[in-house]
N, C-alpha and C positions, 0 to 999 in steps of 0.2 A: 659561626657562620651568621652573617648578619640577615636581618627580616628581609632584605630588598631581593635576596636571592629567592628565599621561598616564594615570595609575591611574583618574581619573574616570569613574563608569559613565556616561559621554555615549554615546547612540548614534551609530554610524557615520554616519547621514542629518545629525546636528548639526554635525558635523565640517566637512560640508562645504557646506552651506546657506549661501547667498551668497558664494561663494569667487569666483566669476568677476568679479561688479562691484568687489569689493574686491582683487581681482588688479590689474584695470586702473586704480582710483584708486592703490593703491600703486606701480604702475607710474609715471603721471604724476608722481607725489610724487618718486620717487626720480631721474628725468629732470631735474626741474628742481633735485635736490639736487646731483645731478653736473654740471648746466651751471654751478649757483655755484661749486662746489669748481673746476671747470675753468677760470673766468673768475680765480679767485683765485690758481690755481697759474700761471696764464698772465701776468698781472700780476707777480707772483713772480720768474718765471724772466726776464722783460723786463728787472725791476730789477736781478736779478743778472747777467743779460747785457752791462747797462751797465757795471756795477762790474767783470767781468771782460773788458772791451776784445772784446766778442764771443763769446767763446768759451762763455758760459753760454745762448746761445741755441741751442746742440746740446741742449740739456734739454728742447726744444720736443717731441722725438720721443718722450717718454714719454707726452703727452696722449692719443694716441689708445689707449692701454693703461687708462686710466682707470676704464672701465667694467667692465673683467675685474677689475681690483683692488678697485673697489667692492663689486660683487655677490660675488666670492670671499670675501673677507674677512668681510664681513657677512653674509651668508647662513651660511657656517660658524660664527660666532659667536651664531647665533639669530636672524637675519632682519635687512632692512635697515631702514631707520627709516620708511620707506613702510611695508613690513610690519607694522612693528611699530603704527604709527600705525592700521592700519585690521584689527589684531587678527587678523593671521596669523602664520602661521610654517612653516618649510621643513623636516621631518621625513623620516626613513629609512621607505619606504613599510611595512617588515614589520615594525617595532617602535615606532615613532614616535620613535626618539631622534635626536639630534641628529645631522647631517649631517657626515660628514667632510669635511676639508680638499679632499680629491681629488673627491668627491662634488658639493662646492660648484663647482669648476672646470669639471669635467664640465658641470654644471647650467647655469652661466654660459656657456661656451661654444656650448654647444648654444642655448640661447637668443638669444645673438646671431647665430648663424648661420641659427636659421630666423627671424630677423628681416629680414637682410640678403640671404640668398641665396633664401631660401623666402618672403619677401615677407608674413612673418607666416601664412602658410595654415598651419604644423604647430601653431599655435597655436589653430588651429579646432577641434582634436580635443578641447578640452575642454568644448566643448559638448556633447559626444555621452555622453561617461561619466558613470557616476553620481558617481564620485570628481572628474571636472572636472580630469583629469590633461592636460595639453599634452606634446606629442612628447617635451619636452626635460624633461618631470617622470619619463615612463617610461623613456626610455633611460638616465636616470643615478640610478633606483632609488629618487627622492624624491617627495613627496606634499606640496602644499599645505594645511594645515587651519587653521581658525579656533582661536584660542586665548583666544576669551572667550567 
């Protein structure tokens, strides 16, 4: 994202208008992309496992960590493909700068914990506030904004 967007005279309400629907659509796109990457990785590991007489099959243990790598690396670098497609960006709450890798990791970890352990209930917090921040946004110090 360019610096001109961050300094643009855009009211705060416009930064968060329609964010919830866009976040849901972006998440669906990202799940589809992670599924496709996971299948390609699984096929590659299977072929590698055949050529290494079964030793390569041990690499299947990395597949459960794919969502953490996907979200952490892409959020820290400006946003996931789904977020970019729907005109969203994850930024630091106080100055709208790009998140640090540590913040992106915490954001990702809390997102998946809220989905798995909390059954998605912490995500409902986004329906209440003006800035539409879910629990993982608040605890990681990040906010999801429109960048278009």
